[in-house]
Each structure stands twice: as C-alpha cells, then as structure tokens.
C-alpha positions in Angstrom: 29.2 -11.6 -35.8 31.4 -10.6 -32.6 30.6 -7.2 -32.7 26.7 -7.2 -32.3 27.0 -9.5 -29.0 29.5 -6.5 -27.8 26.8 -4.0 -29.0 24.2 -5.5 -27.3 26.2 -6.3 -23.7 27.2 -2.6 -23.7 23.5 -1.1 -24.1 22.2 -3.3 -21.8 25.5 -2.2 -19.0 24.4 1.3 -20.2 20.7 0.9 -19.5 21.1 -0.5 -16.2 23.6 1.5 -15.0 21.5 4.3 -16.1 18.5 3.2 -14.1 20.6 2.3 -10.9 22.6 5.9 -10.7 19.6 8.0 -12.1 22.1 10.4 -13.1 20.0 13.1 -14.2 18.7 13.7 -10.9 22.0 15.3 -10.0 20.3 18.3 -12.1 16.7 18.3 -11.2 15.3 19.7 -8.3 12.4 19.1 -6.7 10.7 21.4 -4.5 8.3 20.9 -1.2 6.6 23.7 0.7 4.4 22.1 3.2 3.2 24.4 5.9 3.5 23.9 9.5 1.5 21.0 10.4 -1.6 21.8 12.9 -4.0 19.8 15.1 -7.5 19.0 14.1 -9.8 21.3 15.2 -11.5 20.5 18.4 -15.0 22.1 19.2 -14.4 24.7 22.4 -16.6 24.2 24.9 -18.8 27.1 25.7 -19.3 28.6 29.5 -21.2 25.8 31.4 -24.6 26.2 32.9 -24.5 28.1 36.4 -28.5 28.2 36.6 -28.4 25.1 39.0 -24.9 25.6 40.9 -24.8 29.5 40.6 -23.4 30.5 44.1 -26.2 33.3 45.5 -23.1 35.0 47.1 -20.8 35.5 44.1 -20.9 38.6 42.5 -21.6 38.8 39.0 -18.2 40.0 38.1 -17.0 36.7 39.5 -19.1 34.8 37.0 -17.9 36.4 34.4 -14.5 36.3 34.8 -14.9 32.4 35.1 -16.5 32.0 32.1 -14.4 34.1 29.9 -11.3 31.6 31.4 -13.5 28.5 31.2 -13.9 30.0 27.1 -10.5 30.4 26.5 -9.9 27.8 23.3 -7.1 25.2 24.1 -3.5 26.3 22.2 -3.2 25.2 18.9 0.7 25.8 18.8 3.3 22.5 18.5 5.8 21.8 21.0 9.4 21.5 20.4 10.7 18.1 21.3 13.9 18.1 19.7 15.8 20.5 17.2 18.9 19.8 14.7 21.0 21.1 12.0 22.1 19.4 8.8 25.5 18.2 8.2 26.9 16.9 4.9 27.5 13.6 3.8 27.9 11.9 0.7 26.2 15.0 -0.7 26.0 19.0 0.2 23.1 19.3 2.4 21.6 21.7 4.9 18.7 23.1 6.7 17.3 22.4 9.9 14.6 19.5 11.7 12.3 20.1 14.4 10.2 17.4 16.5 6.7 18.9 17.1 4.0 17.7 19.3 1.0 18.5 18.2 -1.8 19.5 20.8 -3.7 16.0 20.0 -0.6 14.3 20.8 0.5 13.6 17.4 4.0 13.7 16.6 5.7 15.4 13.4 9.2 15.3 12.0 9.7 18.8 10.0 12.2 19.7 7.7 13.0 23.5 7.2 14.9 25.0 4.8 16.0 21.6 3.4 18.7 21.9 0.7 20.5 18.9 -0.3 21.1 16.5 -3.6 18.3 14.9 -5.7 19.0 11.2 -5.7 17.4 7.5 -6.1 15.2 5.9 -3.9 16.0 8.7 -0.6 14.3 8.0 3.3 13.9 9.9 6.2 15.4 8.4 8.7 15.2 8.8 12.6 18.1 6.4 13.6 20.1 5.4 17.1 23.5 6.3 15.5 25.9 9.0 16.0 26.1 11.7 13.8 29.7 11.8 12.3 31.8 14.4 10.4 33.5 13.4 7.3 33.3 10.0 5.4 33.1 8.1 8.5 29.7 9.0 9.5 27.9 8.2 5.9 27.3 4.6 6.1 26.8 4.0 10.0 22.9 4.8 9.6 21.4 1.7 9.1 24.0 -0.1 12.0 21.3 -0.2 14.8 17.8 1.0 15.1 16.2 3.3 13.0 12.4 3.9 11.5 11.7 4.9 8.2 9.3 7.9 7.9 9.5 7.2 4.3 10.5 8.8 0.9 11.6 11.8 0.9 9.1 14.5 -0.8 11.7 16.8 -2.5 15.1 17.8 -2.0 14.6 21.2 -1.5 12.1 23.1 1.3 9.8 22.6 3.8 8.3 19.3 4.5 6.5 17.3 7.0 6.6 13.8 8.1 4.0 12.2 11.0 5.8 10.0 13.5 3.8 7.0 14.2 2.8 6.7 17.9 4.4 3.9 18.8 7.6 5.0 17.5 9.9 6.2 21.3 12.2 8.8 20.6 14.2 8.5 23.5 16.9 6.5 22.0 16.5 8.1 18.7 19.1 10.8 18.3 19.9 11.5 14.6 17.8 12.0 11.4 19.6 10.9 8.1 18.5 11.2 4.3 19.3 7.8 3.5 20.2 6.6 0.1 18.6 3.4 0.0 19.8 2.2 -3.1 23.8 2.7 -2.4 23.0 2.7 1.6 25.3 5.8 2.4 23.2 9.5 3.7 23.2 12.4 2.0 23.4 14.1 5.3 22.4 14.2 8.6 21.2 15.8 11.8 21.9 15.2 15.4 18.6 15.7 17.3 19.1 17.9 20.8 16.1 17.6 23.2 14.5 20.8 23.4 
C-alpha cells in the first residue's frame, strides 16, 4: 500500500519537472527569418503647379531641375541608432543587434544571425544593466529598468521587435534574451550608439 502513494508522488514530481524545465527544447530549434523592416509607403508628391507662380524670367531648364528635385521620393532606408554583438551567458549565444528608426519615425529592434538555445518563456528585454561576461552577468538584467519587447520568436534567425513610441532609449544600454521562468540571461549585447 505504501508503494502506490510513492508512485503517484514520483509521477507528479516528474510531470511538474518536465513542465517547468521543458528539456525537449534543448533538442528543438525554431528558425525565424523576417525581412528588414520598412516604413509604410507614403505617396510621393508630384511637382507643384507652376501655372500661377512661374517666374517669367526663369529659364525652362531651371523649372525642369526644380521639378525633378521636388519629385524625388524620400529615403526609405532605416537609420541605425545603436548596434551590439551578443555574448553568451547561461547558453551559447551569438548574433548582432541593431536598433533601427524607420522614415516614419517608428523604431524596431532587429536581431540578425541569432543563434541561441531554445528554452521556456524566453523574452527580448531592453535594459539599463551592464553586460558582464561570465556567470556574474547572468542575473543582473531584472535588477534595474527594462522594457519587455515580447517573447522571443525563435532561437535562430533574423527577427524584428517593435519598440513602443514612449520608450526612452537614452538609458537602455543593453539587450538580453531573458528566461523569465528561471530569471537568467541566455545571452546579452551591449548597445553602442551608432
């Protein structure tokens, strides 16, 4: 009779352990390959009407040059605000981080060439914590200010994470792939202003 309760306790312990640690994730990968973000397209204004404002002394060539310059579409290339390289913490992690500002003013955090372990409840955090190499740096990212940009989409590849408009980036100097389940950084990158 004592054997049945021990078996039940053992099964409950194994089930809870599997649910918490999700060890199968160490053997599975999720690859995400998102394109570089672009701003929403905006209509390109045509040349202004010169019927009523044309300078009678201006040459037709000058009018054509002015109309061509005004018809140039604005740049759609994102501006790089900050960059960083991942270092490994709890798990081997590599890749680059860029914070981009799109022409419409929106900002995006982009992970490129990310390669880390899969794990339970992984988050992408912008933080004010210093990036410290080794075990001393594994648990510092929840000690100060941080902004949770959402769950990690995949443990490999290229990914985009929108940064809310009200986030002040001036004090957020690092990024962590944070395991919220066990309060540990898988890998982190110090952000340098571009």
